[in-house]
N, C-alpha and C positions, 0 to 999 in steps of 0.2 A: 671710462674712469673707474679704477678699482675702488670698491667700497672698503672702508676701514671700520674697525671695531667701534661700537657705540660707547664703550666705557671711557671715562674721562682720561685724557692725555695718552690714549693708546691709539696708535696709528697702524697697527698690524692689520693685514687683510682679513676680511670676514671669513669665518668658517661655517658657523651654525648660529641661528637666531641672532643675526647681526652682531655677533661677537667673534673675536679671534679664538683660536684653539685653546690658548691658555686661560682666558677669562671664561670661556664656555665650560671648561673642565672645573674651574673653581665654582662656577654656578651650580654644576651638578653635584659637586662634593658638598656644597653648603646645604643642598636639599636632601642629603642622605642622613638619616638618623641611625640609631642602633639597629643591628640586624638588617641593614641595607634598606630600611623602609623610608619612603619619601615622607617629608614633613614640611611644615610651613617655613618659609625663609624670609629674610629681610626684604622689604618691598622697595628699598632705595633705588636699585637699578631699574625696576619697573616704573617707578614714579618718574625717574629721569627720562625714560623712553616715552612715557605718556606726555611729558612736557614738550618733547621734540615733535611728537605727532600733533599736538594742539597748535604748536607754532606753524605747522604746515597746513593748518586749516581743518584738521580732523575734528569732528563732533563726537560727543560721547556715544551717541547711538551708532555711529559708524565704527568706532573703535570696538564697542561691544559686539556688534555683528561680526566684524572681522575676527574677533577673538572667540566667538561662540559663547558669549556671556551676556547678561543683562547690561544695559548702559550704566546702571548704577554701580556696577562692580569697579570699572576703571575710574569712575567719578569719585567714589568713596576712597579709593586708594590714593588718588591724586590730592584729595582734600585732607588727607592725613587721618582719616577715621581708623585706618588699619595700618599698623607698622609692619605686619607680616602678611605674607600671601602664600597660597598653595603653589607648589612647583608647577602643577598643571596649568593654572591660570597665568602664572608668570611666563611660562614658555609660550603660551598662546599670544600674550600681549607683545612679548619681545620678538615674536616671529613676524609682526606686522612691519612691512618695509617702511623706511623713512622716506616716503614719497608724498608729494602734494595730494590732498584729498580730492575726491571727485565732488566738488561743491554743487554741481548741477544734478546730483542724484535725486531720484524720486523716493528714496527710502524714507519711511515715516519716522519722525522724531517727536519727542514730547513738545507740546504747544505752549508750556508755561512761559518760557523765555520770550517767545514771539508775542504772546498776548500782553505780557508786561511791557514790552517795547512799544506795542501799539497804544496801550493805555498811557504810557509816559509821553509819547509824541502827541497824542490827542490832548493831553493836559496842557501842552504849550501851543496848541493851535493847529496840529496836523491831523486832518481827518483821515479815516480809513480809505476813502476814495482817492485822496491825494497821494497817500502812501502807495496804493495799488498802482496808480499811474506812473509813479516815479520808479518802481521796481519792474515795470513792464508786465504786471500780472493782470490777466483778463479773465480769470476763473471766477468761482463763487466768492462771495464776500470773505475777506480775510477774517472778519469776526466770526463768521459761520465756521470757517475752517478751525479756528482755535477752540470753538465750542465743542468740537468733536474730540478734543483731547490730543490731537496730533496734527502736524503739518508736514509737508515734504521738506527734505533737506534743502532743496532748491529755494523754497520760500523762506525757510529759516535763515539761510545765509544772506539772501537779498535784503530781508528786513533788518537783520543785524547790522549789515554794512550801512544801510540807509540811516539807521538809528545813530550810528557813530558819527555820521555826517551832519545830522540835523538836531541832535540832542541839546545843543547849545544855541539853537536858532529858533526864535518864535515863528510859528506858522501863520498862515493867512486866515484860518477859520476861527472866528470868535465863537461861533455856535459850538464847535467841537470842544473848545476850551471850557465853555460854560457847562456842557453836559458832563465832561470828564471831572470837573471840580465837584459837581453835585453828587456824582457817583463815588467820590472819594478816591479816585485813582491817583497813584503816586507819580509825581513829576520826575524827570531825569535826575534832578539834584538829590532826590531821596535814595537813589540807587548808586551813588558815587562809591566806588571801590567795593561794591557788593556784586555777588554772582547772580545775575538775573535768571539764570537757567536752573538754579538750585531751588526746588520747591520748598525747602526747609528754611530758606532765608526770607526775611521780611524787610520791606523798605524802612528807612529811618525816619521817624517822626510822622509817619502817615499810616493810618489804618485803612487798607483797601477794602472796597466793597466785594462781596462774594461774586 
């Protein structure tokens, strides 16, 4: 199957960076300032490409590694923190193929989202042991892993998927729920419509313990 240009409503065959010849030339022209020097350009096409990658299961750490940048760079672009981006970064991100992510990767990713999901599930009665069994994880404690500041992409994806399945279902462990409540951990409801993977975002109506 012939790949087509990533720009909206363009079905021309891909030439470079997932764009057709015409759109790629416009992209280059937009990045040229006076005296032919490269400058920062509108981030809209990059943000659109990031959205498609996320829809295919890519995590910020995976995107950052593929583009040769820190994970925060694509995340900040997608979050709207920057309306313009350097041509070098734009080219690197647009060069990432629109293919499903390798979700079973052992690449380390920030643990903040995984820990928040574990805390939220614990708050409604799902213990760390129960979560480990359900995701088929037999390594060190998930809590120990998150304390190190990172988890593998494999663990992150499995916990995130299980969280989506259980976040509206009370768990069997009353003890886990009591401990989580005493520690001030936020329940799933406090994270509605919020990005749990963004360390700068706080749950609504709950002050979490450190």
